[in-house]
Backbone bond lengths (Angstrom), bond angles and torsions (degrees), N, CA, C in turn:
res aa  C-N    CA-C-N  psi(-1)  N-CA   C-N-CA  omega(-1)  CA-C   N-CA-C  phi
1 I - - - 1.449 - - 1.552 110.06 -
2 H 1.321 118.14 -37.86 1.501 119.25 -179.34 1.506 107.23 -61.28
3 Y 1.274 123.33 -43.91 1.408 125.44 -178.16 1.488 111.32 -58.59
4 G 1.380 118.58 -49.00 1.495 125.87 177.38 1.425 113.40 -56.96
5 L 1.349 115.63 -41.62 1.437 121.06 -176.10 1.494 109.21 -74.11
6 S 1.306 120.71 -28.32 1.450 121.36 -176.93 1.533 109.08 -82.56
7 K 1.310 119.61 -15.97 1.453 121.40 176.73 1.522 114.99 -95.48
8 R 1.313 117.56 1.78 1.478 121.59 -178.22 1.528 107.74 -115.11
9 S 1.259 112.90 148.80 1.564 118.75 175.60 1.541 108.79 -77.12
10 D 1.333 113.58 159.93 1.448 119.95 176.11 1.517 111.85 -53.38
11 E 1.334 114.18 -41.29 1.478 120.54 -179.92 1.519 112.73 -63.00
12 D 1.332 116.86 -41.03 1.573 118.83 174.55 1.471 110.29 -64.73
13 I 1.346 121.14 -42.41 1.430 124.24 -173.65 1.584 105.08 -65.51
14 A 1.348 118.85 -43.98 1.405 122.61 178.71 1.528 113.23 -60.46
15 K 1.305 117.93 -37.73 1.461 121.07 176.41 1.508 109.57 -70.10
16 L 1.312 122.37 -36.33 1.412 121.25 178.44 1.546 111.23 -69.66
17 V 1.288 120.30 -37.73 1.415 123.93 173.33 1.489 113.09 -59.39
18 K 1.343 117.15 -45.86 1.483 122.38 178.97 1.446 110.85 -65.79
19 K 1.355 118.41 -35.88 1.455 121.35 175.55 1.505 111.92 -63.89
20 A 1.374 114.58 -41.41 1.477 121.24 -175.94 1.565 106.93 -67.20
21 A 1.253 114.87 -36.66 1.481 119.20 176.18 1.513 118.62 -63.09
22 M 1.346 116.20 -8.23 1.399 119.69 177.50 1.559 115.78 -82.71
23 T 1.415 113.78 -11.43 1.529 119.91 -178.88 1.521 104.81 -109.76
24 M 1.361 115.68 156.16 1.377 121.40 170.55 1.538 114.71 -60.08
25 D 1.359 115.14 -50.87 1.529 117.38 174.22 1.474 110.82 -55.66
26 G 1.236 122.64 -42.15 1.452 123.86 -177.54 1.526 110.54 -63.59
27 L 1.341 113.61 -44.84 1.565 120.32 176.87 1.503 107.56 -57.03
28 K 1.348 119.71 -44.65 1.440 120.38 -174.07 1.528 109.21 -67.05
29 A 1.346 116.80 -37.50 1.427 119.93 -179.15 1.510 110.79 -70.26
30 L 1.319 117.21 -37.51 1.460 120.57 174.41 1.445 116.97 -62.89
31 T 1.456 116.73 -35.33 1.462 116.37 178.40 1.527 117.54 -70.67
32 K 1.335 110.89 -15.27 1.537 119.77 175.23 1.604 107.18 -81.14
33 I 1.307 114.92 -37.17 1.509 117.62 -178.26 1.530 109.87 -82.62
34 F 1.346 119.30 -32.05 1.442 124.84 179.86 1.453 111.37 -123.87
35 P 1.327 120.18 85.39 1.469 123.99 -177.00 1.502 109.99 -66.76
36 E 1.293 121.20 172.51 1.430 127.59 -175.80 1.560 113.72 -60.94
37 E 1.369 115.16 -27.46 1.458 117.12 178.45 1.531 112.02 -69.45
38 V 1.380 112.40 -28.52 1.502 116.50 -175.75 1.502 107.37 -91.35
39 M 1.307 119.70 -42.31 1.465 124.80 -179.83 1.567 108.91 -119.66
40 P 1.304 117.03 80.85 1.529 119.15 -177.88 1.424 112.93 -69.83
41 P 1.292 117.41 157.06 1.527 120.72 177.35 1.505 109.72 -68.39
42 K 1.271 117.11 155.86 1.526 119.47 177.78 1.394 113.37 -64.98
43 Q 1.350 115.98 128.79 1.467 124.74 176.78 1.548 110.20 -136.96
44 T 1.266 114.81 74.17 1.528 115.83 -176.47 1.497 114.56 -83.32
45 I 1.300 114.55 149.85 1.521 122.87 178.64 1.538 103.30 -131.70
46 R 1.306 117.38 144.91 1.486 122.13 171.89 1.530 108.29 -84.57
47 C 1.396 110.87 138.41 1.451 118.17 175.85 1.453 112.73 -83.74
48 G 1.268 123.61 136.12 1.392 128.83 -179.74 1.495 112.37 -72.64
49 R 1.334 115.09 -31.63 1.538 118.27 -177.08 1.501 111.99 -78.85
50 C 1.420 116.88 -47.88 1.463 118.71 -169.40 1.484 109.75 -109.41
51 D 1.344 121.53 -7.31 1.442 130.60 179.47 1.575 110.03 62.47
52 Q 1.335 118.93 25.13 1.436 120.68 172.77 1.554 112.55 -97.08
53 E 1.334 118.31 151.04 1.410 123.99 177.31 1.578 104.16 -77.53
54 Y 1.296 118.11 140.03 1.448 123.90 171.45 1.512 114.52 -142.39
55 D 1.334 119.26 161.40 1.451 120.96 179.59 1.482 105.68 -118.54
56 P 1.399 119.68 109.93 1.395 122.71 -175.07 1.538 113.63 -64.22
57 Q 1.254 117.12 -12.84 1.435 123.70 178.44 1.543 112.18 -79.21
58 I 1.277 119.50 -19.00 1.444 126.60 -176.68 1.509 108.64 -104.49
59 P 1.359 121.49 109.05 1.492 122.10 -178.23 1.412 113.52 -50.47
60 S 1.407 121.07 -46.95 1.429 120.61 -171.96 1.567 112.58 -71.42
61 D 1.345 112.77 -8.79 1.489 119.20 176.49 1.572 115.38 -85.94
62 S 1.371 114.48 -8.57 1.393 119.68 -166.86 1.519 114.44 -89.10
63 V 1.358 119.01 0.61 1.474 122.25 -173.36 1.648 105.33 -95.44
64 C 1.395 110.31 122.77 1.411 121.12 178.62 1.577 107.25 -103.55
65 R 1.392 116.06 119.31 1.409 116.04 -175.21 1.550 107.71 -150.88
66 E 1.285 116.33 157.72 1.457 121.91 -177.15 1.558 104.90 -139.52
67 E 1.251 114.77 127.00 1.534 121.72 175.50 1.502 111.15 -67.70
68 H 1.339 118.58 153.02 1.408 121.81 -179.30 1.588 105.48 -61.74
69 P 1.338 123.52 131.28 1.416 124.81 171.78 1.488 115.20 -66.00
70 E 1.257 119.47 134.60 1.484 123.02 -173.10 1.560 108.23 -64.79
71 D 1.353 114.35 -38.78 1.509 115.99 -178.96 1.523 113.85 -66.66
72 K 1.326 117.19 -10.17 1.458 121.76 -175.68 1.563 109.82 -108.32
73 C 1.396 116.61 0.36 1.475 120.79 -174.02 1.492 107.29 -107.74
74 K 1.386 112.57 147.59 1.450 121.05 179.71 1.550 107.99 -138.12
75 M 1.306 112.55 137.33 1.500 119.85 177.36 1.516 108.93 -74.64
76 M 1.287 116.27 133.02 1.515 121.92 -176.33 1.539 102.96 -117.24
77 W 1.351 116.80 149.95 1.457 119.98 179.61 1.570 107.84 -132.98
78 D 1.358 112.70 148.07 1.449 121.99 170.30 1.500 107.92 -131.64
79 G 1.325 113.72 92.42 1.512 117.90 -171.60 1.603 106.84 79.06
80 S 1.296 111.81 -161.00 1.407 118.82 -178.08 1.505 118.82 -92.02
81 K 1.409 113.93 -10.67 1.383 118.33 -168.83 1.575 113.61 -113.87
82 K 1.295 113.79 -20.37 1.486 119.95 -174.49 1.523 109.19 -107.72
83 S 1.351 117.95 126.47 1.370 122.52 179.63 1.537 111.10 -142.79
84 W 1.244 117.85 155.56 1.416 126.26 174.12 1.520 111.86 -154.80
85 E 1.311 115.17 166.87 1.526 119.25 169.87 1.467 111.56 -104.24
86 H 1.247 117.50 143.99 1.516 122.68 179.42 1.512 105.73 -123.94
87 C 1.377 113.30 127.14 1.531 117.75 -178.94 1.445 101.88 -95.77
88 R 1.432 112.60 126.14 1.515 120.12 175.81 1.464 110.44 -77.55
89 R 1.375 117.40 -19.55 1.482 118.06 -177.84 1.541 109.40 -69.08
90 C 1.405 115.25 -50.07 1.531 116.06 -176.47 1.533 114.49 -112.58
91 G 1.373 115.58 -3.23 1.426 119.15 174.31 1.499 111.54 82.04
92 K 1.242 124.21 6.80 1.441 129.42 179.70 1.482 112.81 -85.48
93 D 1.340 114.64 145.19 1.486 122.27 168.17 1.510 114.60 -102.11
94 F 1.277 117.90 140.78 1.397 123.85 -176.04 1.527 115.24 -151.06
95 R 1.283 118.05 172.61 1.540 121.90 176.35 1.583 108.83 57.06
96 L 1.324 115.52 52.68 1.417 120.37 -177.57 1.588 106.46 -71.67
97 D 1.383 116.70 140.21 1.455 119.53 178.62 1.521 106.93 -136.51
98 G 1.319 114.26 131.23 1.479 118.53 175.81 1.533 115.78 91.09
99 F 1.304 116.34 -3.82 1.503 118.14 -176.85 1.538 114.86 -78.61
100 H 1.273 112.55 -27.66 1.544 115.57 -170.57 1.431 111.15 -108.45
101 S 1.340 119.90 6.91 1.502 119.52 -176.09 1.541 112.48 -63.45
102 W 1.331 119.40 -35.55 1.438 121.04 179.90 1.478 112.89 -105.91
103 G 1.296 117.23 0.79 1.537 123.66 179.47 1.553 111.66 75.72
104 K 1.324 120.72 6.68 1.412 125.46 -176.24 1.553 106.73 -105.33
105 R 1.292 116.75 130.72 1.443 123.96 174.67 1.504 110.54 -126.93
106 K 1.272 111.91 131.83 1.489 116.95 174.20 1.478 113.54 -81.45
107 R 1.282 122.22 152.41 1.356 128.03 -176.00 1.579 110.37 -50.97
108 D 1.347 115.51 -42.65 1.469 117.14 -174.46 1.521 112.94 -94.59
109 D 1.381 119.91 14.60 1.392 121.01 177.35 1.523 110.01 -69.62
110 P 1.346 121.22 146.63 1.475 121.80 -176.39 1.523 107.19 -72.25
111 E 1.330 117.36 157.99 1.403 125.47 174.11 1.611 109.49 -103.90
112 D 1.299 120.16 145.30 1.426 119.38 179.56 1.492 105.81 -79.98
113 E 1.433 116.68 115.65 1.403 118.91 -177.69 1.536 111.03 -99.53
114 G 1.261 118.94 13.24 1.535 124.73 171.62 1.504 110.03 88.29
115 P 1.370 110.86 174.19 1.474 120.90 -160.08 1.543 108.42 -87.74
116 Y 1.377 121.36 2.34 1.515 120.77 -175.06 1.545 110.14 -119.96
117 C 1.318 111.16 146.38 1.489 120.75 173.36 1.467 107.44 -67.47
118 Y 1.308 118.87 -42.61 1.443 125.69 174.74 1.453 111.48 -144.60
119 E 1.381 115.64 158.61 1.458 122.63 178.35 1.542 104.03 -149.95
120 T 1.179 115.87 107.16 1.576 121.26 -178.20 1.493 110.80 -147.88
121 V 1.297 116.20 -154.99 1.501 118.91 -179.31 1.531 107.65 -100.01
122 H 1.312 120.20 154.48 1.427 123.39 176.25 1.544 108.45 -68.46
123 V 1.279 113.22 160.18 1.559 125.63 176.80 1.503 105.60 -127.09
124 P 1.323 116.48 122.28 1.512 114.74 176.90 1.501 114.21 -60.43
125 M 1.349 117.12 145.58 1.440 122.93 -171.46 1.602 110.10 -55.95
126 E 1.352 116.07 -39.61 1.480 115.92 -174.60 1.537 111.76 -75.00
127 D 1.308 119.46 -12.47 1.533 123.87 178.66 1.492 110.81 -100.47
128 Y 1.402 118.95 -2.51 1.429 120.83 -166.13 1.568 108.25 -95.84
129 D 1.303 111.40 134.83 1.516 122.38 170.92 1.567 108.09 -133.75
130 E 1.285 116.25 106.25 1.483 120.37 -178.89 1.468 114.40 -58.25
131 D 1.374 120.05 -29.54 1.428 123.72 -179.67 1.535 109.36 -71.37
132 D 1.355 119.03 -24.47 1.452 122.03 -178.65 1.540 110.90 -101.05
133 D 1.278 120.60 3.48 1.435 126.03 -175.90 1.490 111.40 -86.42
134 P 1.401 123.56 106.11 1.421 121.88 -178.37 1.464 113.41 -61.77
135 I 1.291 118.48 -33.64 1.432 122.28 177.03 1.500 112.61 -55.88
136 M 1.316 117.73 -55.35 1.460 124.94 -179.63 1.497 111.08 -66.91
137 Q 1.308 117.64 -28.59 1.531 120.16 176.74 1.448 110.17 -66.76
138 N 1.335 120.49 -29.87 1.431 122.25 -176.57 1.479 116.49 -87.71
139 L 1.398 116.14 4.42 1.380 122.19 -179.50 1.524 107.89 -103.16
140 D 1.386 116.62 144.86 1.405 121.89 -177.78 1.569 108.47 -109.40
141 D 1.327 118.96 102.25 1.440 125.17 -175.01 1.595 106.24 -98.63
142 S 1.307 124.35 14.11 1.378 124.64 177.39 1.473 111.13 -73.01
143 D 1.398 118.96 154.38 1.412 120.07 173.46 1.589 109.06 -84.10
144 Y 1.244 110.73 153.21 1.542 116.72 -176.04 1.516 108.59 -111.38
């Protein structure tokens, strides 16, 4: 088995495992290789902040984030070569263009603060109160 595994790509191995999972014998064999501690059953919860389903058992599922809404973003310019987008909702600057071409940054040049208004952990719907959420309190959803 070691030889066969060493000669196949990760993608081929994943396909074989998925194919084996289509039969009862294959599923029984996989439960021995991957016990419940490694492959837990699905237990999704809805997030009160972003309204997405997530599984708290899966670390990569725990990130709650929202991209900057297009209708709240404005293109900003510094001369003809430097531009960036500014999100009025969260006050962050992102998608900088032209700032690093010469490796020189001025003290007042904006920093790229990423594509999200917020990036934090999910909050279960039943525990969520938007009025007490400091993340949502810092966002400006008013129309301009």
